[in-house]
C-alpha positions in Angstrom: 116.8 -47.2 -74.9 118.7 -48.3 -78.1 120.8 -51.4 -78.8 123.8 -49.6 -78.1 122.9 -48.6 -74.6 121.2 -52.0 -74.0 124.6 -54.5 -74.7 126.5 -51.8 -72.9 125.0 -52.2 -69.8 125.6 -55.9 -70.1 129.4 -55.4 -70.4 129.8 -52.6 -67.5 132.7 -54.2 -65.5 130.7 -54.3 -62.3 127.8 -56.3 -64.0 130.4 -58.6 -65.4 132.4 -59.0 -62.1 129.1 -59.8 -59.8 127.6 -62.6 -63.1 131.7 -64.0 -62.4 130.9 -64.3 -58.9 127.6 -65.6 -58.9 128.8 -68.2 -61.9 132.4 -68.7 -60.2 133.2 -67.7 -63.5 136.5 -65.3 -64.7 135.4 -61.6 -65.5 137.1 -62.5 -69.0 134.7 -65.6 -69.7 131.7 -63.6 -68.6 132.4 -61.1 -71.2 133.4 -63.3 -74.0 130.2 -65.5 -73.1 127.9 -62.6 -73.1 129.1 -61.2 -76.4 128.6 -64.8 -78.0 125.0 -65.3 -76.0 123.4 -61.7 -76.3 122.8 -61.7 -80.2 121.0 -65.2 -79.7 119.0 -64.2 -76.7 117.8 -61.0 -78.4 116.7 -62.9 -81.3 115.0 -65.3 -79.2 113.3 -62.6 -77.4 111.9 -61.2 -80.7 110.8 -64.6 -81.7 108.9 -65.0 -78.6 107.2 -61.5 -78.9 106.2 -62.1 -82.5 104.8 -65.5 -82.3 100.7 -65.2 -81.2 101.4 -68.6 -79.1 104.1 -67.1 -77.1 103.4 -63.2 -77.2 101.1 -63.0 -73.9 103.6 -65.0 -72.3 106.8 -62.9 -73.2 104.8 -59.9 -72.2 103.6 -61.4 -68.8 107.2 -62.3 -68.3 109.1 -59.1 -68.9 106.2 -57.3 -66.9 106.9 -59.3 -64.0 110.8 -58.8 -64.2 110.3 -55.1 -64.7 110.4 -54.3 -61.1 113.7 -55.6 -60.5 115.8 -53.0 -59.1 118.8 -53.0 -61.6 120.2 -49.4 -60.0 123.3 -51.6 -58.4 124.2 -53.9 -61.8 127.3 -55.5 -59.8 124.7 -56.4 -56.8 122.1 -57.7 -59.2 124.6 -59.6 -61.4 125.8 -61.1 -58.1 122.7 -62.2 -56.5 121.3 -63.5 -60.1 118.3 -65.8 -59.9 120.2 -68.7 -62.0 116.6 -70.8 -61.6 114.9 -68.3 -62.7 117.5 -67.5 -65.8 117.4 -71.2 -66.6 113.9 -71.4 -67.4 113.8 -67.8 -69.5 116.4 -69.3 -71.5 114.5 -72.5 -72.3 111.4 -70.3 -73.0 113.6 -68.1 -75.5 115.1 -71.5 -77.3 112.4 -73.8 -76.9 114.4 -77.4 -78.2 117.0 -75.4 -79.5 118.2 -74.3 -75.8 120.7 -77.2 -75.8 122.5 -76.5 -79.4 122.7 -72.7 -78.8 124.5 -73.1 -75.5 126.8 -75.4 -77.1 127.3 -73.0 -79.6 127.9 -70.1 -77.3 130.2 -72.1 -75.4 132.3 -73.2 -78.4 132.6 -69.4 -79.1 133.2 -68.3 -76.1 135.8 -71.1 -75.9 134.0 -72.5 -72.3 132.6 -75.6 -71.1 128.7 -75.8 -71.8 127.7 -75.9 -68.4 129.8 -72.3 -67.6 128.0 -70.9 -71.0 124.3 -72.0 -69.2 125.2 -70.6 -66.0 126.1 -67.3 -67.8 123.4 -66.9 -70.1 121.1 -68.3 -66.9 122.5 -65.0 -64.7 122.0 -62.8 -67.7 118.4 -63.7 -68.7 116.7 -61.8 -66.2 118.5 -58.7 -66.6 117.2 -58.8 -70.2 113.8 -59.3 -69.3 113.8 -56.4 -66.4 115.6 -54.1 -69.1 112.8 -54.9 -71.9 110.3 -54.7 -69.5 111.1 -51.3 -68.2 111.3 -49.9 -71.5 108.1 -51.4 -72.3 106.5 -49.4 -69.2 108.3 -46.2 -70.6 106.8 -46.7 -74.2 103.2 -47.5 -72.4 103.8 -44.5 -70.2 104.4 -42.1 -72.8 101.5 -43.2 -75.5 99.1 -43.1 -71.7 98.1 -46.6 -72.3 99.1 -50.5 -70.9 102.2 -52.5 -72.5 100.5 -54.8 -75.4 102.1 -57.6 -77.4 102.1 -55.2 -80.0 103.9 -53.0 -78.4 106.4 -55.6 -77.3 106.8 -57.1 -80.6 107.5 -53.1 -81.9 110.1 -52.6 -79.3 112.2 -56.0 -80.0 112.0 -54.8 -83.7 113.2 -51.4 -82.8 115.9 -52.6 -81.2 117.2 -55.1 -83.5 116.7 -52.7 -86.5 119.2 -50.1 -84.8 122.6 -51.4 -85.8 124.7 -54.6 -85.8 125.0 -56.5 -82.6 128.0 -58.1 -83.4 129.9 -54.9 -84.8 128.4 -53.0 -81.1 129.5 -55.9 -79.1 132.9 -55.9 -80.8 133.5 -52.3 -80.2 132.2 -52.5 -76.3 134.4 -55.7 -75.4 137.9 -54.2 -76.8 139.5 -57.1 -75.2 138.3 -59.7 -77.5 140.5 -60.9 -80.1 139.5 -60.5 -83.6 139.0 -64.3 -84.4 136.3 -64.5 -82.2 134.1 -61.9 -83.8 133.6 -63.8 -87.0 132.3 -66.5 -84.9 129.6 -64.4 -83.2 128.7 -63.3 -86.7 128.6 -66.9 -87.8 126.3 -67.9 -84.8 123.8 -65.0 -85.3 123.6 -66.0 -89.0 122.9 -69.5 -88.2 120.3 -68.8 -85.1 118.5 -66.4 -87.7 118.1 -69.2 -90.1 116.6 -71.6 -86.8 114.3 -69.0 -85.9 112.7 -68.2 -89.3 
């Protein structure tokens, strides 16, 4: 799995429509929120995997979510566990949670409440995909998934391309004005997470 595949999964129409149903949001708003939020969510996941205080807990979280059936993305998005997702968002961003949600909402031109709901819906899919990929890598090396493996997985994903550019190409209907906003958001989050 590379970054394009991961981001592309979130932008599939059936998943976007399912999340829209789960959160009472329009598909256009969901796509805009995901475009603004996914870079920061991935950076939060990378920070969790690289921090010795949180790496073991993050490994356990993605392991727990790796068994989720995501073969029908529309159903998975429509049945998203928002309470679980909200907890995941809290772990990914810690004290910056509300600040990140507000920035995503501003970039997507929606209310923070709507942004928070869509991010909560997306979080379990992110952990499930990361967990499944960690299992694939563990099987390939004939070993159990480890914190070092997950940290390497995150570094490999985020080193494989420009998230903002990839999201821009995947969300063709987005205005050019929103793309710099997403880039600015990513830049500010990178500074916060250092």
